[in-house]
N, C-alpha and C positions, 0 to 999 in steps of 0.2 A: 358519147358515152363516158361517162366519167367513173374511173375507178377510185374509190375512196381509200381501199386499203394499201395501195402501193405508193400513195403520196406521203411524203415527208411532212410531219407538222413542225411548224416552227414555234419553238419554245422560248419566250422570253423570260429572263429573271431579272429581278430588281437588283441594283448594285448595292451590295451590303458591306460588312466589315470584312468579309473574305475569310471568316472563321470556317474552317472545315472539320467538324468533329470527327469524322471518318479518318482523317489523316492523324489525329491525336490517338485514336484508338489503335490504328496500326503502329504508330510509335511505341505505345504502351505494351502492346503485344510483342513487339519486336525485342524490347528492353526485358520482358519477362523470360522469354526464350534464351536471350543473351545470358542472363543472370543463372538460370537454370543450367545451362552448358558449363558455366564457369564453376558452379558449385559441384557439379559432376566431375569435371576436372580436377578440381582441389581435392575431392573426396578420393579420386583414384590415385593422386599424387601421393595423399596421406597414407592410404592403403599400402602402396608400393614402398613407401619409406619405412613403414612400421613393419612391414613383412620381410624386409631386408635385414632388420636388426637380430642379432642371435638372441635366442632365448636363453636366459641364465638358468643353468642346470644346478641342481642342488649336489654339489660335490663337496663343498666345504661345509663339513658339519662341526668342525671345530669352532667357527664362527658364530653359528647359530645356537640359539638356546635350546638345550635338549629337554623334551618334556619328560618330567620325572613320574616315576610309576605312582608315587604317593599322592601327586596332585590329581593325576588321572583317576585313581581310586576314589579320592574325596569327591571330585565332581559326579562321578558315577553314583556314589552313595546318595548323594544329595538328589539326583534325579529318581532314585528308586523311593526315597521317603515322599518325594512330591507324588509318585505314582500311587503310593499306598494312600495317602492323604485323599487324592482324587477319587480312588476306588471306595474308599470310606464314605465320602461325600455322595457319590452316586447310589451307594447301597442304603445309605441311612433313610429312613421314611421322613416326610415332609412334616415339620413341627407345627404347620398350620392346618387346623380341620376345616374341611369344606363346610360351610354353612348350609349348602343346599341339600345335604343329607339328613 
């Protein structure tokens, strides 16, 4: 009685150059995970470094340029004029007459 399913089959390979593409894919995958780990560590380092720095508070108003009321009113008036012009454009009828009528 010969049992064929329990026997080991002998597999012979030809001798080649010995290049194993699976090995190179493993190296590539390992390097990718290694780079991702270093990027995460570097990002965490930068986050901690920036987080430790004190946030500059606005205490010294003498050094900063104070916004004058006149300049602010001038800018507000220009925006009001632009708003009026846009309303006029939206409410004016179209100068082109539809030829299909």
